[in-house]
N, C-alpha and C positions, 0 to 999 in steps of 0.2 A: 391199182392198175398202172399208175405212173411209176411207182417204185419198182414194180415187176419189170416194166420196160427197161429201166436203168440197169437192173440186175442182168437181164438178158443181154443188153449191150455190153456189160462188163465181161461176159463170157467171150466176146469177140469172135463169135462164130458167124462167118459170112452169111448174110441173108436172114438170120434168125430174128433180129430186131425188126426188120422190115416185115417179115412174115407175121410176127406178133401184132404189129401195128395194123396190118391189113385184116387180120382175123378179128381184132377188137373193133375196127371200123365197120366191118361187115355185120358184126353182132349188133352194134349200135344202130345201124341202118335197118336191119331186119326187124328189130323189136321197137323201132321208132323211139329210141331213148332221147333224152333232152340235151344231148351233147354232140360236139364234134371234136375231132382230134386236131390240135395245132402242132406244128413242127417245133421241136423234135417229137415230143409226145406229151402234150398237155390236154387234159379234158376241159372243154369250155362249154358252159351252159348256154343254150340257145333259147332266146325269149319266145320265138314262135312255137317251139315245142313245149314250153312252160304253159302257154295259153292253151295248147291242145290238151295238156295234162289237166288243166283246170276244167276244161269242158268235159273231159272224160270223168273227172271226179264228180262234177255236177250230174252227169249221167248215172253214176253209181248212186248218188243221193236220190235221184229221181226213181230209180228202180225199187227203192225202199218204200215208196208211197204211190198208190194207184193214181191219185190226182196229178202228182208231179210227172209221173210217167206219161199221162195223157197230154199234159201241157208241153212237155219236151217233144213228144211225137208230133203234136200239132205244129210247133215251130219248125221242126225239121221238114215236115211235109210242105209247109208254106215256103220255106227257103228253097227247097228243091223246085217248087213250082215257079218261083221267081227266076231262078237260074235258067229255066227253060223258056219262059215267056218274056222276061224283061219288061213286063207291064207294070205301070205305076201302082195300080190297085194291089197287085201281088206284093210289091215292095212295101206298101203301107201295111198290108196284112202281116208280113214278116216282122216288122217293127212292133205291131200290135201284139203278136204272139210272143215275141221276146219279152215285152213288158208284162204280159200275163204270166209268163213263166217266173219272172223275178217276183211278181206279186204273190204267186203261189208258194215260192220258197219262203218269202217273208211271212206269209200266213201260217205256213207249216211250222216255222220257228216260233212265232208268237203264240201259236195255239188259238188263233182267232181269225176271223175274216175281217176284211177292210180294204181300203185302197192302199196302194203301195206307199203313197205319201204318208198316210196315217200310221201304217205299220212300221215305217222307218223310225218313227218316234217311240215305238214300243220296244224296239230292239236295242240291246246294249253292246253290240259288236263293233261299234265305230271307234276308230282311233282319234277322231276329231269331228267336231260338229260340222265343219265345212265339207267333209267327205259325205256325211249324211245329207246335207243340203244339196250337194251336187247331184246325188241320185234323185232327190225329190224334184229338183229342177228338170232333170232329164225326163222324169215321169210326167212333169207338167207339160213338157214339149209334146209327149205322146198323147196327152189329153187335149191339148190346145191346137195342134196342127190339124188342119181339116182332113177328116177321113181316116185317121189312125185308130184312135180309141173311141172318139165321139165325133159329132159333126164339126166340132172345133170352131175356131175363129178365123175366117178367111182373111181378115185384115192383119192377122199376126204373121202370115206367111211372107217371108222375105223372098224366097225363090222356090221353084219346084224341087221336089226330091230327086236325087240322082243315085246311081248305084252305090257310090261310095258312102252315101248317107245310110243306106240300108245295111251295108256291111259294118260300118263303124258304130252306128247306134246299137245294132244287135250285139256287137262285140262288147260295147260298154255295158249294156244291160246284163249280159252274162258275166262279165268281169265283176260288176257290182254285186251280182248274186252271191259271190264268194263272201261278201260282208253280211249277207242276210241270214247266214246260218253258221253255227259252230261245227257243222259236220264236214266242212271242207278240210281235207288233210293236206295242209300247205306243205309240210315237210316232204310228203310223198310227191306232191305236184312238182316240186323243184328237184326231187330226186335225192333228198337227204336220208 
């Protein structure tokens, strides 16, 4: 597309290069592609759209398994509920459902049930042990913080949860889910 833009510019027909750029830009926006056009005409990958692509790919994975479909649906329902109510208990439920989804993806990949922490040790998709341990520690937070997955430990709470915690922790759990399976098509997620 970038080479085509240059060829169109080389024709030196007034307005054609701008028309091409506008048409490509509308196409990118219409189909929610992962790029923007920088001047004069360079396609730039946008990280927020890559995250959206990862979530869509996890949705594709979920549709191939009834249990994962249910877990994804439960998370989306809870997230929608929290967006309406802004209640702390709904926020905790969102985090809980996101961790259950990650656990479901791990169980699906491992072919066995277990806690997310133990399943992480069964999977070999990790680039480094520290990445695996990061997810295990995040899962530990979900288990230890009062009212998310278990009664938890009230003494461990440093502060009450805020909206940003719900968004960021759920985002992290879904992002880590990409490591829990070899079914994520990373090349397609970034548009290669």
